[in-house]
mmJSON file of the N, C-alpha and C atoms, coordinates in Angstrom:
{"data_MODEL":{"atom_site":{
"group_PDB":["ATOM","ATOM","ATOM","ATOM","ATOM","ATOM","ATOM","ATOM","ATOM","ATOM","ATOM","ATOM","ATOM","ATOM","ATOM","ATOM","ATOM","ATOM","ATOM","ATOM","ATOM","ATOM","ATOM","ATOM","ATOM","ATOM","ATOM","ATOM","ATOM","ATOM","ATOM","ATOM","ATOM","ATOM","ATOM","ATOM","ATOM","ATOM","ATOM","ATOM","ATOM","ATOM","ATOM","ATOM","ATOM","ATOM","ATOM","ATOM","ATOM","ATOM","ATOM","ATOM","ATOM","ATOM","ATOM","ATOM","ATOM","ATOM","ATOM","ATOM","ATOM","ATOM","ATOM","ATOM","ATOM","ATOM","ATOM","ATOM","ATOM","ATOM","ATOM","ATOM","ATOM","ATOM","ATOM","ATOM","ATOM","ATOM","ATOM","ATOM","ATOM","ATOM","ATOM","ATOM","ATOM","ATOM","ATOM","ATOM","ATOM","ATOM","ATOM","ATOM","ATOM","ATOM","ATOM","ATOM","ATOM","ATOM","ATOM","ATOM","ATOM","ATOM","ATOM","ATOM","ATOM","ATOM","ATOM","ATOM","ATOM","ATOM","ATOM","ATOM","ATOM","ATOM","ATOM","ATOM","ATOM","ATOM","ATOM","ATOM","ATOM","ATOM","ATOM","ATOM","ATOM","ATOM","ATOM","ATOM","ATOM","ATOM","ATOM","ATOM","ATOM","ATOM","ATOM","ATOM","ATOM","ATOM","ATOM","ATOM","ATOM","ATOM","ATOM","ATOM","ATOM","ATOM","ATOM","ATOM","ATOM","ATOM","ATOM","ATOM","ATOM","ATOM","ATOM","ATOM","ATOM","ATOM","ATOM","ATOM","ATOM","ATOM","ATOM","ATOM","ATOM","ATOM","ATOM","ATOM","ATOM","ATOM","ATOM","ATOM","ATOM","ATOM","ATOM","ATOM","ATOM","ATOM","ATOM","ATOM","ATOM","ATOM","ATOM","ATOM","ATOM","ATOM","ATOM","ATOM","ATOM","ATOM","ATOM","ATOM","ATOM","ATOM","ATOM","ATOM","ATOM","ATOM","ATOM","ATOM","ATOM"],
"id":[1,2,3,4,5,6,7,8,9,10,11,12,13,14,15,16,17,18,19,20,21,22,23,24,25,26,27,28,29,30,31,32,33,34,35,36,37,38,39,40,41,42,43,44,45,46,47,48,49,50,51,52,53,54,55,56,57,58,59,60,61,62,63,64,65,66,67,68,69,70,71,72,73,74,75,76,77,78,79,80,81,82,83,84,85,86,87,88,89,90,91,92,93,94,95,96,97,98,99,100,101,102,103,104,105,106,107,108,109,110,111,112,113,114,115,116,117,118,119,120,121,122,123,124,125,126,127,128,129,130,131,132,133,134,135,136,137,138,139,140,141,142,143,144,145,146,147,148,149,150,151,152,153,154,155,156,157,158,159,160,161,162,163,164,165,166,167,168,169,170,171,172,173,174,175,176,177,178,179,180,181,182,183,184,185,186,187,188,189,190,191,192,193,194,195,196,197,198,199,200,201],
"type_symbol":["N","C","C","N","C","C","N","C","C","N","C","C","N","C","C","N","C","C","N","C","C","N","C","C","N","C","C","N","C","C","N","C","C","N","C","C","N","C","C","N","C","C","N","C","C","N","C","C","N","C","C","N","C","C","N","C","C","N","C","C","N","C","C","N","C","C","N","C","C","N","C","C","N","C","C","N","C","C","N","C","C","N","C","C","N","C","C","N","C","C","N","C","C","N","C","C","N","C","C","N","C","C","N","C","C","N","C","C","N","C","C","N","C","C","N","C","C","N","C","C","N","C","C","N","C","C","N","C","C","N","C","C","N","C","C","N","C","C","N","C","C","N","C","C","N","C","C","N","C","C","N","C","C","N","C","C","N","C","C","N","C","C","N","C","C","N","C","C","N","C","C","N","C","C","N","C","C","N","C","C","N","C","C","N","C","C","N","C","C","N","C","C","N","C","C","N","C","C","N","C","C"],
"label_atom_id":["N","CA","C","N","CA","C","N","CA","C","N","CA","C","N","CA","C","N","CA","C","N","CA","C","N","CA","C","N","CA","C","N","CA","C","N","CA","C","N","CA","C","N","CA","C","N","CA","C","N","CA","C","N","CA","C","N","CA","C","N","CA","C","N","CA","C","N","CA","C","N","CA","C","N","CA","C","N","CA","C","N","CA","C","N","CA","C","N","CA","C","N","CA","C","N","CA","C","N","CA","C","N","CA","C","N","CA","C","N","CA","C","N","CA","C","N","CA","C","N","CA","C","N","CA","C","N","CA","C","N","CA","C","N","CA","C","N","CA","C","N","CA","C","N","CA","C","N","CA","C","N","CA","C","N","CA","C","N","CA","C","N","CA","C","N","CA","C","N","CA","C","N","CA","C","N","CA","C","N","CA","C","N","CA","C","N","CA","C","N","CA","C","N","CA","C","N","CA","C","N","CA","C","N","CA","C","N","CA","C","N","CA","C","N","CA","C","N","CA","C","N","CA","C","N","CA","C","N","CA","C","N","CA","C"],
"label_alt_id":[null,null,null,null,null,null,null,null,null,null,null,null,null,null,null,null,null,null,null,null,null,null,null,null,null,null,null,null,null,null,null,null,null,null,null,null,null,null,null,null,null,null,null,null,null,null,null,null,null,null,null,null,null,null,null,null,null,null,null,null,null,null,null,null,null,null,null,null,null,null,null,null,null,null,null,null,null,null,null,null,null,null,null,null,null,null,null,null,null,null,null,null,null,null,null,null,null,null,null,null,null,null,null,null,null,null,null,null,null,null,null,null,null,null,null,null,null,null,null,null,null,null,null,null,null,null,null,null,null,null,null,null,null,null,null,null,null,null,null,null,null,null,null,null,null,null,null,null,null,null,null,null,null,null,null,null,null,null,null,null,null,null,null,null,null,null,null,null,null,null,null,null,null,null,null,null,null,null,null,null,null,null,null,null,null,null,null,null,null,null,null,null,null,null,null,null,null,null,null,null,null],
"label_comp_id":["MET","MET","MET","THR","THR","THR","LYS","LYS","LYS","ALA","ALA","ALA","LEU","LEU","LEU","ILE","ILE","ILE","THR","THR","THR","GLY","GLY","GLY","ALA","ALA","ALA","ASN","ASN","ASN","LYS","LYS","LYS","SER","SER","SER","ILE","ILE","ILE","GLY","GLY","GLY","PHE","PHE","PHE","GLU","GLU","GLU","THR","THR","THR","ALA","ALA","ALA","ARG","ARG","ARG","GLN","GLN","GLN","LEU","LEU","LEU","LEU","LEU","LEU","LEU","LEU","LEU","GLN","GLN","GLN","GLY","GLY","GLY","TYR","TYR","TYR","TYR","TYR","TYR","VAL","VAL","VAL","TYR","TYR","TYR","ILE","ILE","ILE","GLY","GLY","GLY","SER","SER","SER","ARG","ARG","ARG","SER","SER","SER","ILE","ILE","ILE","GLU","GLU","GLU","ARG","ARG","ARG","GLY","GLY","GLY","ASN","ASN","ASN","LEU","LEU","LEU","ALA","ALA","ALA","ILE","ILE","ILE","GLU","GLU","GLU","LYS","LYS","LYS","LEU","LEU","LEU","LYS","LYS","LYS","ASN","ASN","ASN","GLU","GLU","GLU","GLY","GLY","GLY","LEU","LEU","LEU","THR","THR","THR","ASN","ASN","ASN","ALA","ALA","ALA","GLU","GLU","GLU","SER","SER","SER","ILE","ILE","ILE","HIS","HIS","HIS","LEU","LEU","LEU","ASP","ASP","ASP","ARG","ARG","ARG","LYS","LYS","LYS","ARG","ARG","ARG","TYR","TYR","TYR","ARG","ARG","ARG","PHE","PHE","PHE","GLY","GLY","GLY","GLY","GLY","GLY"],
"label_asym_id":["A","A","A","A","A","A","A","A","A","A","A","A","A","A","A","A","A","A","A","A","A","A","A","A","A","A","A","A","A","A","A","A","A","A","A","A","A","A","A","A","A","A","A","A","A","A","A","A","A","A","A","A","A","A","A","A","A","A","A","A","A","A","A","A","A","A","A","A","A","A","A","A","A","A","A","A","A","A","A","A","A","A","A","A","A","A","A","A","A","A","A","A","A","A","A","A","A","A","A","A","A","A","A","A","A","A","A","A","A","A","A","A","A","A","A","A","A","A","A","A","A","A","A","A","A","A","A","A","A","A","A","A","A","A","A","A","A","A","A","A","A","A","A","A","A","A","A","A","A","A","A","A","A","A","A","A","A","A","A","A","A","A","A","A","A","A","A","A","A","A","A","A","A","A","A","A","A","A","A","A","A","A","A","A","A","A","A","A","A","A","A","A","A","A","A","A","A","A","A","A","A"],
"label_entity_id":["1","1","1","1","1","1","1","1","1","1","1","1","1","1","1","1","1","1","1","1","1","1","1","1","1","1","1","1","1","1","1","1","1","1","1","1","1","1","1","1","1","1","1","1","1","1","1","1","1","1","1","1","1","1","1","1","1","1","1","1","1","1","1","1","1","1","1","1","1","1","1","1","1","1","1","1","1","1","1","1","1","1","1","1","1","1","1","1","1","1","1","1","1","1","1","1","1","1","1","1","1","1","1","1","1","1","1","1","1","1","1","1","1","1","1","1","1","1","1","1","1","1","1","1","1","1","1","1","1","1","1","1","1","1","1","1","1","1","1","1","1","1","1","1","1","1","1","1","1","1","1","1","1","1","1","1","1","1","1","1","1","1","1","1","1","1","1","1","1","1","1","1","1","1","1","1","1","1","1","1","1","1","1","1","1","1","1","1","1","1","1","1","1","1","1","1","1","1","1","1","1"],
"label_seq_id":[1,1,1,2,2,2,3,3,3,4,4,4,5,5,5,6,6,6,7,7,7,8,8,8,9,9,9,10,10,10,11,11,11,12,12,12,13,13,13,14,14,14,15,15,15,16,16,16,17,17,17,18,18,18,19,19,19,20,20,20,21,21,21,22,22,22,23,23,23,24,24,24,25,25,25,26,26,26,27,27,27,28,28,28,29,29,29,30,30,30,31,31,31,32,32,32,33,33,33,34,34,34,35,35,35,36,36,36,37,37,37,38,38,38,39,39,39,40,40,40,41,41,41,42,42,42,43,43,43,44,44,44,45,45,45,46,46,46,47,47,47,48,48,48,49,49,49,50,50,50,51,51,51,52,52,52,53,53,53,54,54,54,55,55,55,56,56,56,57,57,57,58,58,58,59,59,59,60,60,60,61,61,61,62,62,62,63,63,63,64,64,64,65,65,65,66,66,66,67,67,67],
"pdbx_PDB_ins_code":[null,null,null,null,null,null,null,null,null,null,null,null,null,null,null,null,null,null,null,null,null,null,null,null,null,null,null,null,null,null,null,null,null,null,null,null,null,null,null,null,null,null,null,null,null,null,null,null,null,null,null,null,null,null,null,null,null,null,null,null,null,null,null,null,null,null,null,null,null,null,null,null,null,null,null,null,null,null,null,null,null,null,null,null,null,null,null,null,null,null,null,null,null,null,null,null,null,null,null,null,null,null,null,null,null,null,null,null,null,null,null,null,null,null,null,null,null,null,null,null,null,null,null,null,null,null,null,null,null,null,null,null,null,null,null,null,null,null,null,null,null,null,null,null,null,null,null,null,null,null,null,null,null,null,null,null,null,null,null,null,null,null,null,null,null,null,null,null,null,null,null,null,null,null,null,null,null,null,null,null,null,null,null,null,null,null,null,null,null,null,null,null,null,null,null,null,null,null,null,null,null],
"Cartn_x":[-46.364,-46.862,-48.096,-48.134,-49.278,-50.404,-51.621,-52.794,-53.734,-54.467,-55.429,-56.679,-57.824,-59.092,-59.52,-59.682,-60.11,-61.506,-62.48,-63.832,-63.95,-64.726,-64.875,-63.592,-62.768,-61.447,-61.477,-62.643,-62.714,-62.706,-62.716,-62.695,-62.174,-61.818,-61.506,-60.46,-60.733,-59.751,-59.473,-60.467,-60.253,-59.282,-59.416,-58.507,-57.085,-56.95,-55.611,-55.001,-55.818,-55.316,-54.799,-55.568,-55.141,-53.838,-53.767,-52.566,-51.334,-51.48,-50.355,-49.917,-50.881,-50.523,-49.806,-50.257,-49.577,-48.133,-47.936,-46.582,-45.692,-46.306,-45.553,-45.391,-45.891,-45.687,-46.829,-47.959,-49.126,-49.783,-50.512,-51.446,-52.798,-53.489,-54.704,-55.924,-56.971,-58.274,-59.085,-59.51,-60.289,-61.76,-62.341,-63.739,-64.652,-65.678,-66.634,-67.992,-69.042,-70.393,-70.625,-69.883,-69.992,-68.725,-68.862,-67.695,-67.071,-67.882,-67.359,-66.436,-66.866,-66.033,-64.772,-64.923,-63.75,-62.732,-63.213,-62.316,-61.66,-62.383,-61.782,-60.663,-60.878,-59.841,-58.598,-58.804,-57.685,-56.912,-57.624,-56.96,-56.141,-56.685,-55.935,-54.65,-54.747,-53.563,-52.548,-53.021,-52.12,-51.394,-52.088,-51.46,-50.332,-50.362,-49.291,-48.229,-48.394,-47.427,-47.693,-48.868,-49.24,-50.153,-49.596,-50.32,-50.757,-50.346,-50.691,-52.035,-53.078,-54.412,-55.457,-56.603,-57.741,-59.024,-60.034,-61.327,-62.218,-62.897,-63.835,-65.195,-66.237,-67.584,-68.173,-68.52,-69.14,-70.62,-71.442,-72.877,-73.553,-73.833,-74.391,-75.818,-76.488,-77.847,-77.843,-76.713,-76.624,-76.352,-75.964,-75.577,-76.43,-76.67,-77.416,-76.48,-76.323,-75.454,-76.303,-75.815,-76.5,-77.48,-78.338,-79.258,-80.465],
"Cartn_y":[210.965,209.659,209.338,208.164,207.722,207.318,207.684,207.387,206.447,205.646,204.713,204.665,204.552,204.322,202.906,202.107,200.716,200.59,200.251,200.051,198.632,198.5,197.188,196.723,197.668,197.326,196.957,196.894,196.537,195.03,194.241,192.783,192.102,190.87,189.964,190.503,190.348,190.702,192.208,193.022,194.463,194.843,194.203,194.456,194.054,192.903,192.432,193.309,193.778,194.702,195.978,196.521,197.718,197.449,196.322,195.941,195.881,195.245,195.109,196.471,197.334,198.669,199.473,199.351,200.02,199.533,198.253,197.694,198.232,198.643,199.198,200.716,201.319,202.736,203.648,203.103,203.905,204.486,205.588,206.079,205.533,204.827,204.109,204.636,204.894,205.223,203.933,203.545,202.329,202.704,202.369,202.687,201.563,201.937,200.923,201.569,200.755,201.256,201.477,200.765,200.914,201.592,202.794,203.508,202.752,202.047,201.271,200.158,199.446,198.366,198.92,200.078,200.728,201.1,201.635,202.002,200.776,199.671,198.428,197.951,198.083,197.701,198.569,199.872,200.777,200.347,199.978,199.531,198.264,197.331,196.104,196.437,197.356,197.747,198.462,199.318,200.022,199.043,197.995,196.966,196.251,196.294,195.711,196.749,197.962,199.011,199.765,199.554,200.208,201.387,202.586,203.75,204.75,204.589,205.554,205.23,205.209,204.872,205.596,205.816,206.373,205.783,205.771,205.199,206.259,205.851,206.713,206.007,206.709,206.15,206.323,205.224,205.236,204.93,205.955,205.811,205.746,204.558,204.408,204.928,205.164,205.717,207.177,207.844,209.257,209.492,208.447,208.611,207.739,208.214,207.423,207.143,205.868,205.46,204.943,205.127,204.603,205.589,205.095,205.925,206.349],
"Cartn_z":[147.857,148.241,147.395,146.843,146.055,146.991,146.604,147.428,146.689,147.465,146.889,147.766,147.107,147.803,147.483,148.515,148.349,148.947,148.113,148.617,149.181,150.222,150.861,151.52,151.935,152.475,153.939,154.537,155.946,156.165,155.085,155.249,153.985,154.123,153.032,152.059,150.762,149.739,149.703,150.017,150.067,151.174,152.326,153.447,153.086,152.491,152.119,151.028,150.098,149.072,149.729,150.658,151.387,152.134,152.773,153.532,152.63,151.482,150.55,150.0,149.702,149.22,150.3,151.533,152.643,152.772,152.615,152.681,151.569,150.457,149.325,149.416,150.498,150.707,150.301,149.931,149.579,150.829,150.642,151.646,151.223,152.106,151.718,152.467,151.7,152.263,152.301,153.484,153.686,153.539,152.412,152.156,152.619,153.397,153.846,154.109,154.007,154.285,155.77,156.587,158.042,158.55,159.081,159.599,160.766,161.535,162.657,162.166,161.128,160.581,159.923,159.291,158.703,159.764,160.874,161.975,162.605,162.675,163.182,162.261,160.958,159.997,160.188,160.412,160.651,161.904,162.947,164.178,163.941,163.172,162.851,162.114,161.157,160.39,161.28,162.152,163.07,163.987,164.396,165.24,164.511,163.184,162.368,162.017,162.526,162.239,160.95,160.361,159.097,159.427,159.417,159.923,158.858,157.619,156.57,155.937,156.775,156.293,157.12,156.495,157.226,156.672,157.509,157.159,156.503,155.446,154.726,154.704,155.141,155.122,153.725,153.096,151.77,151.926,151.894,152.084,150.725,150.264,148.922,148.808,149.925,149.892,149.448,149.606,149.263,147.785,147.066,145.678,144.77,143.588,142.608,141.445,141.131,140.047,138.884,137.702,136.525,135.948,135.06,134.303,134.984],
"occupancy":[1.0,1.0,1.0,1.0,1.0,1.0,1.0,1.0,1.0,1.0,1.0,1.0,1.0,1.0,1.0,1.0,1.0,1.0,1.0,1.0,1.0,1.0,1.0,1.0,1.0,1.0,1.0,1.0,1.0,1.0,1.0,1.0,1.0,1.0,1.0,1.0,1.0,1.0,1.0,1.0,1.0,1.0,1.0,1.0,1.0,1.0,1.0,1.0,1.0,1.0,1.0,1.0,1.0,1.0,1.0,1.0,1.0,1.0,1.0,1.0,1.0,1.0,1.0,1.0,1.0,1.0,1.0,1.0,1.0,1.0,1.0,1.0,1.0,1.0,1.0,1.0,1.0,1.0,1.0,1.0,1.0,1.0,1.0,1.0,1.0,1.0,1.0,1.0,1.0,1.0,1.0,1.0,1.0,1.0,1.0,1.0,1.0,1.0,1.0,1.0,1.0,1.0,1.0,1.0,1.0,1.0,1.0,1.0,1.0,1.0,1.0,1.0,1.0,1.0,1.0,1.0,1.0,1.0,1.0,1.0,1.0,1.0,1.0,1.0,1.0,1.0,1.0,1.0,1.0,1.0,1.0,1.0,1.0,1.0,1.0,1.0,1.0,1.0,1.0,1.0,1.0,1.0,1.0,1.0,1.0,1.0,1.0,1.0,1.0,1.0,1.0,1.0,1.0,1.0,1.0,1.0,1.0,1.0,1.0,1.0,1.0,1.0,1.0,1.0,1.0,1.0,1.0,1.0,1.0,1.0,1.0,1.0,1.0,1.0,1.0,1.0,1.0,1.0,1.0,1.0,1.0,1.0,1.0,1.0,1.0,1.0,1.0,1.0,1.0,1.0,1.0,1.0,1.0,1.0,1.0,1.0,1.0,1.0,1.0,1.0,1.0],
"B_iso_or_equiv":[0.0,0.0,0.0,0.0,0.0,0.0,0.0,0.0,0.0,0.0,0.0,0.0,0.0,0.0,0.0,0.0,0.0,0.0,0.0,0.0,0.0,0.0,0.0,0.0,0.0,0.0,0.0,0.0,0.0,0.0,0.0,0.0,0.0,0.0,0.0,0.0,0.0,0.0,0.0,0.0,0.0,0.0,0.0,0.0,0.0,0.0,0.0,0.0,0.0,0.0,0.0,0.0,0.0,0.0,0.0,0.0,0.0,0.0,0.0,0.0,0.0,0.0,0.0,0.0,0.0,0.0,0.0,0.0,0.0,0.0,0.0,0.0,0.0,0.0,0.0,0.0,0.0,0.0,0.0,0.0,0.0,0.0,0.0,0.0,0.0,0.0,0.0,0.0,0.0,0.0,0.0,0.0,0.0,0.0,0.0,0.0,0.0,0.0,0.0,0.0,0.0,0.0,0.0,0.0,0.0,0.0,0.0,0.0,0.0,0.0,0.0,0.0,0.0,0.0,0.0,0.0,0.0,0.0,0.0,0.0,0.0,0.0,0.0,0.0,0.0,0.0,0.0,0.0,0.0,0.0,0.0,0.0,0.0,0.0,0.0,0.0,0.0,0.0,0.0,0.0,0.0,0.0,0.0,0.0,0.0,0.0,0.0,0.0,0.0,0.0,0.0,0.0,0.0,0.0,0.0,0.0,0.0,0.0,0.0,0.0,0.0,0.0,0.0,0.0,0.0,0.0,0.0,0.0,0.0,0.0,0.0,0.0,0.0,0.0,0.0,0.0,0.0,0.0,0.0,0.0,0.0,0.0,0.0,0.0,0.0,0.0,0.0,0.0,0.0,0.0,0.0,0.0,0.0,0.0,0.0,0.0,0.0,0.0,0.0,0.0,0.0],
"pdbx_formal_charge":[null,null,null,null,null,null,null,null,null,null,null,null,null,null,null,null,null,null,null,null,null,null,null,null,null,null,null,null,null,null,null,null,null,null,null,null,null,null,null,null,null,null,null,null,null,null,null,null,null,null,null,null,null,null,null,null,null,null,null,null,null,null,null,null,null,null,null,null,null,null,null,null,null,null,null,null,null,null,null,null,null,null,null,null,null,null,null,null,null,null,null,null,null,null,null,null,null,null,null,null,null,null,null,null,null,null,null,null,null,null,null,null,null,null,null,null,null,null,null,null,null,null,null,null,null,null,null,null,null,null,null,null,null,null,null,null,null,null,null,null,null,null,null,null,null,null,null,null,null,null,null,null,null,null,null,null,null,null,null,null,null,null,null,null,null,null,null,null,null,null,null,null,null,null,null,null,null,null,null,null,null,null,null,null,null,null,null,null,null,null,null,null,null,null,null,null,null,null,null,null,null],
"auth_seq_id":[1,1,1,2,2,2,3,3,3,4,4,4,5,5,5,6,6,6,7,7,7,8,8,8,9,9,9,10,10,10,11,11,11,12,12,12,13,13,13,14,14,14,15,15,15,16,16,16,17,17,17,18,18,18,19,19,19,20,20,20,21,21,21,22,22,22,23,23,23,24,24,24,25,25,25,26,26,26,27,27,27,28,28,28,29,29,29,30,30,30,31,31,31,32,32,32,33,33,33,34,34,34,35,35,35,36,36,36,37,37,37,38,38,38,39,39,39,40,40,40,41,41,41,42,42,42,43,43,43,44,44,44,45,45,45,46,46,46,47,47,47,48,48,48,49,49,49,50,50,50,51,51,51,52,52,52,53,53,53,54,54,54,55,55,55,56,56,56,57,57,57,58,58,58,59,59,59,60,60,60,61,61,61,62,62,62,63,63,63,64,64,64,65,65,65,66,66,66,67,67,67],
"auth_comp_id":["MET","MET","MET","THR","THR","THR","LYS","LYS","LYS","ALA","ALA","ALA","LEU","LEU","LEU","ILE","ILE","ILE","THR","THR","THR","GLY","GLY","GLY","ALA","ALA","ALA","ASN","ASN","ASN","LYS","LYS","LYS","SER","SER","SER","ILE","ILE","ILE","GLY","GLY","GLY","PHE","PHE","PHE","GLU","GLU","GLU","THR","THR","THR","ALA","ALA","ALA","ARG","ARG","ARG","GLN","GLN","GLN","LEU","LEU","LEU","LEU","LEU","LEU","LEU","LEU","LEU","GLN","GLN","GLN","GLY","GLY","GLY","TYR","TYR","TYR","TYR","TYR","TYR","VAL","VAL","VAL","TYR","TYR","TYR","ILE","ILE","ILE","GLY","GLY","GLY","SER","SER","SER","ARG","ARG","ARG","SER","SER","SER","ILE","ILE","ILE","GLU","GLU","GLU","ARG","ARG","ARG","GLY","GLY","GLY","ASN","ASN","ASN","LEU","LEU","LEU","ALA","ALA","ALA","ILE","ILE","ILE","GLU","GLU","GLU","LYS","LYS","LYS","LEU","LEU","LEU","LYS","LYS","LYS","ASN","ASN","ASN","GLU","GLU","GLU","GLY","GLY","GLY","LEU","LEU","LEU","THR","THR","THR","ASN","ASN","ASN","ALA","ALA","ALA","GLU","GLU","GLU","SER","SER","SER","ILE","ILE","ILE","HIS","HIS","HIS","LEU","LEU","LEU","ASP","ASP","ASP","ARG","ARG","ARG","LYS","LYS","LYS","ARG","ARG","ARG","TYR","TYR","TYR","ARG","ARG","ARG","PHE","PHE","PHE","GLY","GLY","GLY","GLY","GLY","GLY"],
"auth_asym_id":["A","A","A","A","A","A","A","A","A","A","A","A","A","A","A","A","A","A","A","A","A","A","A","A","A","A","A","A","A","A","A","A","A","A","A","A","A","A","A","A","A","A","A","A","A","A","A","A","A","A","A","A","A","A","A","A","A","A","A","A","A","A","A","A","A","A","A","A","A","A","A","A","A","A","A","A","A","A","A","A","A","A","A","A","A","A","A","A","A","A","A","A","A","A","A","A","A","A","A","A","A","A","A","A","A","A","A","A","A","A","A","A","A","A","A","A","A","A","A","A","A","A","A","A","A","A","A","A","A","A","A","A","A","A","A","A","A","A","A","A","A","A","A","A","A","A","A","A","A","A","A","A","A","A","A","A","A","A","A","A","A","A","A","A","A","A","A","A","A","A","A","A","A","A","A","A","A","A","A","A","A","A","A","A","A","A","A","A","A","A","A","A","A","A","A","A","A","A","A","A","A"],
"auth_atom_id":["N","CA","C","N","CA","C","N","CA","C","N","CA","C","N","CA","C","N","CA","C","N","CA","C","N","CA","C","N","CA","C","N","CA","C","N","CA","C","N","CA","C","N","CA","C","N","CA","C","N","CA","C","N","CA","C","N","CA","C","N","CA","C","N","CA","C","N","CA","C","N","CA","C","N","CA","C","N","CA","C","N","CA","C","N","CA","C","N","CA","C","N","CA","C","N","CA","C","N","CA","C","N","CA","C","N","CA","C","N","CA","C","N","CA","C","N","CA","C","N","CA","C","N","CA","C","N","CA","C","N","CA","C","N","CA","C","N","CA","C","N","CA","C","N","CA","C","N","CA","C","N","CA","C","N","CA","C","N","CA","C","N","CA","C","N","CA","C","N","CA","C","N","CA","C","N","CA","C","N","CA","C","N","CA","C","N","CA","C","N","CA","C","N","CA","C","N","CA","C","N","CA","C","N","CA","C","N","CA","C","N","CA","C","N","CA","C","N","CA","C","N","CA","C","N","CA","C","N","CA","C","N","CA","C"],
"pdbx_PDB_model_num":[1,1,1,1,1,1,1,1,1,1,1,1,1,1,1,1,1,1,1,1,1,1,1,1,1,1,1,1,1,1,1,1,1,1,1,1,1,1,1,1,1,1,1,1,1,1,1,1,1,1,1,1,1,1,1,1,1,1,1,1,1,1,1,1,1,1,1,1,1,1,1,1,1,1,1,1,1,1,1,1,1,1,1,1,1,1,1,1,1,1,1,1,1,1,1,1,1,1,1,1,1,1,1,1,1,1,1,1,1,1,1,1,1,1,1,1,1,1,1,1,1,1,1,1,1,1,1,1,1,1,1,1,1,1,1,1,1,1,1,1,1,1,1,1,1,1,1,1,1,1,1,1,1,1,1,1,1,1,1,1,1,1,1,1,1,1,1,1,1,1,1,1,1,1,1,1,1,1,1,1,1,1,1,1,1,1,1,1,1,1,1,1,1,1,1,1,1,1,1,1,1]
}}}
């Protein structure tokens, strides 16, 4: 099974991207800064019968990007 990590997938275009990938058979990691919002997105997807997904907390304070 192909897997995908979608950042910002708890709302808007990220959520819809995750939804479309799930419909195509992907396993999707829902990345969000708020684990609560990520879990809500998972519940919405489960209510649609899309169960191959899990929420991942992306804490940008823990990582330093760039130079």
